[in-house]
Phi, psi and omega in degrees: 000128188272165187249348177226164177298325185295318183292321180299310179301310180300320181294319179294325178295322183290319180209090187289350179285344192245135179291155173235132182266146178212159182232124176218126180064031183085356182250127177269121176245157175238123180242136180233155169275141179239149180277141173282138180290146187287172177296147183297130181234153179277161171302320184297318178300319178294315178299317181299328177291321185290319177104180183295150177293133180246023182255237183292144174284169176299320173309309177302310170310310180295324174297315179301317177298313181301311180296327174296317177301315181299324184274007174072025179063016173256138173222152180285122174257121182300152171309144177267000000 
């Protein structure tokens, strides 16, 4: 348990993931650091960060959808 606010802050700086207990004026308190939320980003920002799709091509996706339509959008689901 720390004895001063300065010690409390220093301990939190060393390991912000752990709360710190202190006693002041007969009152025991526990203080923890919280992370600030990052700046708000749009979906476009997130997609730009992820980068381009590296999976199926447009033609492959269209072929998969066409095949599903041919099958009447029915698919076999194995017994559970």
